C-alpha positions in Angstrom: 18.1 2.1 -2.0 15.9 4.5 -3.2 12.3 3.2 -3.4 9.6 5.4 -4.9 5.9 5.2 -5.0 4.4 3.5 -7.8 1.2 4.7 -7.9 -0.1 1.1 -7.4 -1.9 -1.0 -5.1 -1.6 -4.8 -4.3 -4.9 -6.6 -2.8 -5.2 -10.0 -2.0 -8.7 -11.9 -0.7 -7.5 -14.8 0.9 -10.3 -17.3 3.6 -12.5 -14.4 3.8 -9.3 -11.8 5.4 -7.8 -9.5 3.1 -4.5 -7.7 3.0 -3.7 -4.6 1.3 0.0 -3.0 0.0 1.1 0.0 -1.5 3.8 -1.5 -3.6 7.3 1.2 -4.1 10.0 0.1 -6.6 13.8 0.8 -6.3 15.3 4.3 -8.2 17.8 1.9 -9.3 17.0 -1.6 -9.8 13.7 -1.8 -10.0 13.4 -4.0 -6.8 9.6 -4.5 -5.2 9.3 -3.3 -1.7 5.1 -3.3 -0.6 3.9 -1.3 2.3 1.4 -3.0 4.3 -1.9 -0.7 4.6 -4.2 -3.4 5.7 -3.4 -6.9 7.0 -5.4 -9.7 7.7 -8.5 -8.0 8.1 -12.1 -8.8 7.3 -13.2 -8.3 4.7 -16.3 -6.6 6.0 -13.5 -4.1 7.3 -13.1 -1.0 4.9 -16.7 -0.1 3.3 -16.3 -1.2 -0.2 -16.2 2.2 -1.8 -13.1 2.8 0.3 -12.1 -0.9 -1.0 -12.8 0.2 -3.8 -9.6 3.2 -4.3 -7.2 0.6 -3.7 -9.1 -1.7 -6.2 -8.5 1.3 -8.8 -5.0 2.3 -7.8 -6.7 5.6 -7.3 -4.2 7.8 -7.9 -5.1 10.2 -4.5 -4.7 7.3 -2.3 -1.3 6.2 -3.3 -0.4 9.9 -2.9 -1.9 10.0 0.6 -0.7 6.8 1.7 2.6 6.9 -0.5 3.0 9.7 2.0 2.4 9.1 5.5 5.5 9.4 7.6 3.7 7.8 10.1 3.2 4.6 7.8 6.3 4.8 6.6 8.3 4.4 10.1 6.2 2.3 11.1 6.9 0.0 8.7 10.8 0.4 8.7 11.4 3.0 6.1 13.5 5.6 6.8 12.4 8.9 5.1 15.2 11.6 3.3 
């Protein structure tokens, strides 16, 4: 499957911990794949202004993380 960066982040808070993912969608079937950016970190781990970029789906940040070859490969993505 070929996945495209949706430009949207998913942020989840649970029990004082936070997860941040960048959502990718399959080019053909719209199936989603979440690229982990931060997992199970304390809420205070990120400065509030940085968290705001994720909460507001900042397009520059989506491009930054979605185009990071190290992050993509670390999470099992094949880059073509």
